[in-house]
C-alpha positions, 0 to 999 in steps of 0.5 A: 465181026466175022466168024469163019470155020475153024481149021483142022490145024487150029483144032489139033493145036487146041487139043494138044494144048489141053492135053499138055495142060492136063498132064502138067496139072496131074504131075504137079498134083501127084509127084511127091516132093522130097523136102522136109517132112512134118511129123505129128508129135503128141499134140504139137506139130514138129518138123524134122529135116530128112534131107541134106545127109552127106556124112555120118555127122549129118546122120547123127544130127538127124537122130538128135532132132528126135531127142536121141543122145548118141555117140558122135562116131557111128559104130558102122557105116555100110552100103546095103541093098533094099530087097527087090522083093519084101519077105514077111520080116522086111514087110513088117519093117517097112510098116515101121517106116510107114508109121513114121512117114517113110516107105522103102517100097520105092527103093526096092533093089537100090543100094542105101547107106546105113549109118548105125549109132549107139543110143545113150539115153533110151529108157526102155531097156538096160541093154545096148540100144542102137539107131540105124539111119538109111540114106539114099541120095543124101535123103533119109529114106528109113531107119529105126531104133532097136535093141535085142528087145524091140525095134521102133521108129525114130520117135520111139 
């Protein structure tokens, strides 16, 4: 077997292959996926679907996954903009989102569709209760259940 000197072109090719492979591995490891999100509920694992929200009916069914009984028709459907800069109030709201596995930071300055529904089975208060579902490109990116007394995540 004859072993000869390795040409500079072969070394460049090998270097490019190594860098490409490293970038590919980093992308696979660090780029998030946008499928269903598993959320721990009590001691059992529950899986909720956060994608394929194309209509108010889909948003209503999304809320029903969490056990909420709601009116079939939303009280409001509105396009709203996530603030480019979060003030104290919106930062606190985003903490609610983070607690339920969501984060509005990546949607700063973007328009989202807000579906608002009347909640019929909330035991926390006798006052009217509503639920918001924030959707960006057919995916739930945030939301809450609220009354004049509280604001909380989907699981309550």
